[in-house]
C-alpha positions as CSV (number, residue, x, y, z in Angstrom):
1,M,-70.6,-11.2,-109.7
2,K,-71.5,-14.5,-111.2
3,F,-74.0,-14.4,-114.1
4,T,-76.2,-17.2,-115.1
5,T,-78.5,-17.3,-118.2
6,Y,-81.7,-19.4,-118.5
7,K,-83.5,-20.6,-121.6
8,T,-87.1,-20.2,-120.4
9,P,-89.0,-18.0,-117.9
10,M,-90.2,-21.2,-116.2
11,Q,-86.5,-21.9,-115.2
12,F,-85.7,-18.3,-114.5
13,Y,-88.7,-17.0,-112.4
14,P,-88.2,-19.2,-109.3
15,V,-84.5,-18.0,-109.2
16,V,-85.4,-14.3,-109.2
17,E,-88.8,-14.3,-107.5
18,E,-87.4,-13.3,-104.1
19,L,-85.5,-10.4,-105.6
20,L,-88.6,-9.2,-107.5
21,Y,-91.0,-9.4,-104.6
22,K,-88.6,-7.5,-102.3
23,D,-89.9,-4.4,-104.1
24,E,-93.1,-5.6,-105.7
25,V,-94.5,-2.1,-106.6
26,T,-91.3,-1.2,-108.5
27,N,-91.0,-4.6,-110.1
28,V,-94.6,-5.3,-111.0
29,L,-93.9,-4.8,-114.7
30,T,-91.1,-7.4,-114.7
31,I,-93.2,-9.8,-112.6
32,G,-96.1,-9.5,-115.0
33,I,-93.8,-10.0,-118.0
34,L,-92.4,-13.2,-116.6
35,K,-95.8,-14.5,-115.5
36,G,-97.2,-13.9,-119.0
37,A,-94.2,-15.3,-120.7
38,Q,-94.8,-18.7,-119.1
39,A,-97.8,-19.2,-121.4
40,D,-95.6,-18.8,-124.4
41,D,-93.6,-21.6,-126.1
42,D,-91.1,-19.7,-128.3
43,F,-88.2,-18.0,-126.4
44,S,-85.8,-17.8,-129.3
45,N,-85.6,-13.9,-129.1
46,C,-85.7,-13.7,-125.4
47,F,-83.0,-13.3,-122.7
48,F,-83.2,-14.2,-119.0
49,A,-80.2,-13.8,-116.8
50,C,-79.4,-13.1,-113.1
51,G,-76.4,-12.0,-111.2
52,E,-75.3,-13.5,-107.9
53,V,-73.0,-12.4,-105.1
54,D,-72.1,-15.0,-102.5
55,G,-75.0,-17.2,-103.7
56,K,-77.5,-14.3,-103.4
57,V,-79.4,-13.0,-106.5
58,T,-79.0,-9.2,-106.5
59,L,-79.7,-8.4,-110.2
60,A,-81.9,-9.6,-113.0
61,L,-81.9,-8.9,-116.8
62,V,-84.9,-9.7,-119.0
63,I,-85.7,-9.4,-122.7
64,Y,-89.2,-10.7,-123.6
65,G,-90.8,-9.2,-126.6
66,L,-89.2,-5.8,-126.6
67,H,-86.9,-3.8,-124.2
68,L,-84.1,-5.0,-121.9
69,V,-85.4,-4.7,-118.4
70,L,-82.9,-4.2,-115.5
71,V,-83.9,-5.2,-111.9
72,T,-81.6,-4.4,-109.0
73,N,-81.3,-2.2,-106.0
74,E,-77.5,-2.3,-105.7
75,E,-75.1,0.0,-107.5
76,A,-71.8,-1.9,-107.0
77,Y,-72.1,-4.4,-109.8
78,L,-73.7,-2.3,-112.6
79,R,-70.4,-2.0,-114.5
80,E,-70.0,-5.8,-114.5
81,A,-73.7,-6.1,-115.6
82,A,-73.1,-3.7,-118.5
83,E,-70.0,-5.7,-119.6
84,F,-71.9,-8.9,-119.4
85,V,-74.7,-7.5,-121.6
86,A,-72.3,-5.9,-124.1
87,N,-70.4,-9.1,-124.6
88,K,-73.7,-11.0,-125.4
89,N,-74.4,-8.8,-128.5
90,L,-78.1,-8.7,-127.6
91,V,-80.7,-7.0,-129.8
92,Y,-83.1,-4.7,-128.0
93,P,-84.7,-1.3,-128.9
94,G,-84.3,0.1,-125.4
95,V,-83.6,-0.3,-121.7
96,I,-86.0,0.1,-118.8
97,G,-85.3,0.1,-115.1
98,S,-85.7,2.0,-111.8
99,R,-83.5,5.0,-111.0
100,P,-80.8,5.7,-110.3
101,Y,-79.6,2.1,-111.2
102,V,-80.8,2.1,-114.8
103,D,-79.0,5.5,-115.4
104,I,-75.7,4.2,-114.1
105,F,-76.1,0.9,-116.0
106,V,-76.8,2.7,-119.3
107,E,-73.8,5.1,-118.7
108,H,-71.5,2.1,-118.5
109,L,-73.2,0.3,-121.4
110,N,-72.8,3.4,-123.7
111,A,-69.0,3.1,-123.1
112,L,-69.0,-0.5,-124.4
113,V,-71.3,-0.6,-127.4
114,D,-71.1,0.9,-130.9
115,H,-74.5,2.6,-130.7
116,S,-75.9,5.3,-128.5
117,I,-78.5,4.6,-125.8
118,E,-80.4,7.8,-125.0
119,L,-83.0,8.8,-122.5
120,A,-86.5,8.7,-124.0
121,M,-88.7,9.1,-120.9
122,S,-88.4,9.9,-117.2
123,Q,-91.2,8.0,-115.5
124,R,-92.7,7.9,-112.0
125,I,-94.4,4.8,-110.5
126,Y,-97.5,5.3,-108.4
127,R,-99.5,3.2,-106.1
128,L,-103.2,3.4,-105.3
129,D,-104.9,1.7,-102.3
130,Q,-108.2,3.7,-102.3
131,V,-109.8,5.9,-104.9
132,S,-110.5,9.5,-103.8
133,D,-113.9,11.0,-104.0
134,I,-113.7,13.0,-107.2
135,K,-116.1,14.6,-109.7
136,R,-116.9,12.2,-112.5
137,A,-117.5,13.1,-116.1
138,K,-120.6,12.0,-118.0
139,G,-120.5,8.7,-119.7
140,V,-120.1,5.1,-118.8
141,M,-117.2,2.6,-118.6
142,R,-117.6,-0.6,-120.6
143,P,-115.4,-3.6,-121.6
144,A,-114.0,-3.2,-125.1
145,T,-115.2,-5.6,-127.8
146,L,-113.7,-6.7,-131.0
147,E,-115.8,-4.1,-132.8
148,D,-113.6,-1.6,-131.1
149,L,-110.4,-3.2,-132.3
150,D,-109.7,-0.9,-135.2
151,L,-110.2,2.2,-133.1
152,I,-108.1,0.7,-130.3
153,M,-105.3,0.0,-132.7
154,D,-105.4,3.6,-134.0
155,W,-105.3,4.9,-130.5
156,S,-102.5,2.4,-129.5
157,R,-100.4,3.7,-132.4
158,L,-100.9,7.3,-131.3
159,F,-100.2,6.3,-127.7
160,A,-96.9,4.8,-128.7
161,E,-96.0,7.9,-130.7
162,M,-96.9,10.1,-127.7
163,D,-94.8,8.0,-125.4
164,G,-91.8,8.1,-127.8
165,G,-91.7,4.3,-127.8
166,T,-91.7,1.7,-130.6
167,F,-94.9,0.3,-132.1
168,N,-95.1,-3.2,-133.5
169,E,-98.4,-3.6,-135.4
170,D,-98.6,-7.4,-135.2
171,R,-97.6,-7.7,-131.6
172,S,-99.9,-4.8,-130.6
173,R,-102.9,-6.3,-132.4
174,K,-102.3,-9.7,-130.8
175,N,-102.0,-8.1,-127.4
176,R,-105.1,-5.9,-127.9
177,I,-107.2,-8.9,-129.0
178,K,-106.1,-10.9,-126.0
179,G,-106.9,-7.9,-123.7
180,I,-110.4,-7.7,-125.2
181,E,-111.0,-11.4,-124.9
182,D,-109.8,-11.4,-121.3
183,K,-112.0,-8.4,-120.6
184,R,-109.0,-6.2,-119.6
185,M,-109.5,-3.5,-122.2
186,F,-112.0,-0.8,-121.3
187,I,-113.7,2.1,-123.1
188,W,-115.2,5.3,-121.7
189,E,-118.4,5.9,-123.8
190,V,-120.4,9.1,-124.1
191,E,-123.8,8.9,-125.8
192,G,-122.7,5.8,-127.8
193,E,-119.3,7.3,-128.8
194,A,-116.0,5.8,-127.5
195,V,-113.9,8.8,-126.2
196,T,-111.1,7.2,-124.0
197,M,-109.5,3.9,-123.4
198,A,-107.5,2.2,-120.6
199,A,-106.5,-1.3,-119.7
200,L,-105.6,-3.6,-116.9
201,G,-102.0,-4.4,-117.7
202,K,-99.3,-6.6,-116.1
203,S,-100.2,-8.0,-112.7
204,T,-98.8,-9.8,-109.6
205,H,-100.7,-11.8,-107.1
206,K,-101.5,-8.5,-105.2
207,S,-101.5,-5.7,-107.8
208,V,-102.2,-4.7,-111.4
209,I,-100.9,-1.9,-113.6
210,I,-103.4,0.5,-115.0
211,S,-102.1,1.1,-118.6
212,L,-102.8,2.4,-122.1
213,V,-104.6,5.4,-120.8
214,F,-105.4,7.4,-124.0
215,T,-107.8,10.1,-125.1
216,P,-107.8,11.5,-128.6
217,E,-106.9,15.1,-128.9
218,N,-110.5,16.3,-129.8
219,Q,-111.8,14.7,-126.6
220,R,-109.2,16.0,-124.1
221,G,-109.9,18.4,-121.2
222,K,-113.4,17.0,-120.5
223,G,-112.4,14.7,-117.6
224,Y,-113.0,11.4,-119.5
225,A,-109.5,9.9,-118.8
226,T,-109.7,11.0,-115.1
227,T,-113.1,9.3,-114.7
228,L,-112.2,6.2,-116.6
229,V,-109.0,5.7,-114.6
230,A,-110.9,6.3,-111.3
231,D,-113.7,3.8,-112.3
232,L,-111.2,1.2,-113.6
233,S,-109.1,1.6,-110.5
234,E,-112.1,1.0,-108.3
235,Y,-112.9,-2.1,-110.4
236,A,-109.2,-3.3,-110.1
237,L,-109.3,-2.8,-106.3
238,S,-112.1,-5.3,-106.2
239,L,-109.8,-7.9,-107.8
240,Y,-106.4,-6.9,-106.3
241,D,-105.0,-5.3,-103.1
242,Y,-103.7,-2.2,-104.9
243,C,-103.1,-0.7,-108.3
244,T,-99.9,0.8,-109.9
245,L,-99.4,3.2,-112.7
246,Y,-96.5,4.6,-114.7
247,T,-96.5,8.2,-115.8
248,D,-94.4,10.4,-118.0
249,L,-92.7,13.0,-115.6
250,S,-92.6,15.6,-118.3
251,N,-96.5,15.7,-118.3
252,P,-97.5,17.5,-115.1
253,T,-101.1,17.4,-116.1
254,S,-101.4,13.6,-116.1
255,N,-99.3,13.3,-112.9
256,G,-101.6,15.8,-111.2
257,I,-104.7,13.9,-112.4
258,Y,-103.5,10.6,-111.0
259,M,-102.6,12.1,-107.6
260,K,-106.1,13.7,-107.5
261,I,-107.6,10.2,-108.0
262,G,-105.5,9.0,-105.0
263,Y,-102.3,7.6,-106.6
264,K,-99.2,8.2,-104.5
265,P,-95.6,8.3,-105.9
266,V,-93.4,5.4,-105.0
267,A,-90.3,5.4,-107.2
268,D,-88.8,6.8,-110.4
269,S,-87.9,4.9,-113.4
270,A,-86.6,5.6,-116.9
271,M,-86.9,4.3,-120.5
272,Y,-83.9,4.6,-122.8
273,L,-83.9,3.9,-126.5
274,V,-81.1,2.7,-128.8
275,K,-80.1,5.1,-131.5
276,E,-78.1,3.5,-134.3
């Protein structure tokens, strides 16, 4: 496999676009990352690389902002990819990718680096084309405002802890402010009180990820998250052809809720975290 690195996402995206859109639902996160990155101007801590076999791109590696993302649907060259990454001495808190390829890649990588990379979350990727007719909880969906920012930051911190991921205060605040200004952050409100949040996340030309679904512990079990996701998904379907959503497979309640709304499982993925 021949590996090529690129300095900017603008150079990289056209090279890997065909690979990414072969499985758009699975790769919506990576597509969204690369689309968003093109508005940036500092790529000093980023990494963009692809692997080619006989002139055909079959693998992509991306670091933008946080984790190392692996994109491939071929097992044959994962050892070579792991060796390539290990030799680059890259800094990343974790690795994300679709299964089984990310599992095999990390297994090879663990044999080559001086730290341990351990499974943090088994995930499932869902697709929604139409919202099912479900019972709605009381309340109303509204776009978040900057007055909600402190609360959203508190919930984002708890969301990251619950997900077992890392939380960067400055990056998160910047992203939440942008989400509010772009009207992509939403609140479920009951009698003037914010009780749940969710967001429109990364997107492609056809789809968008429903993300940051969080309800504080004292408001759970009342159907607020279910209703917000259903209403936000309906809104998203007025803008895109379909929605996608990532879930923690260890939480059968949330997986059951999303399927009740109409989300159908498409693929499995995993998030690994580096343990020094």
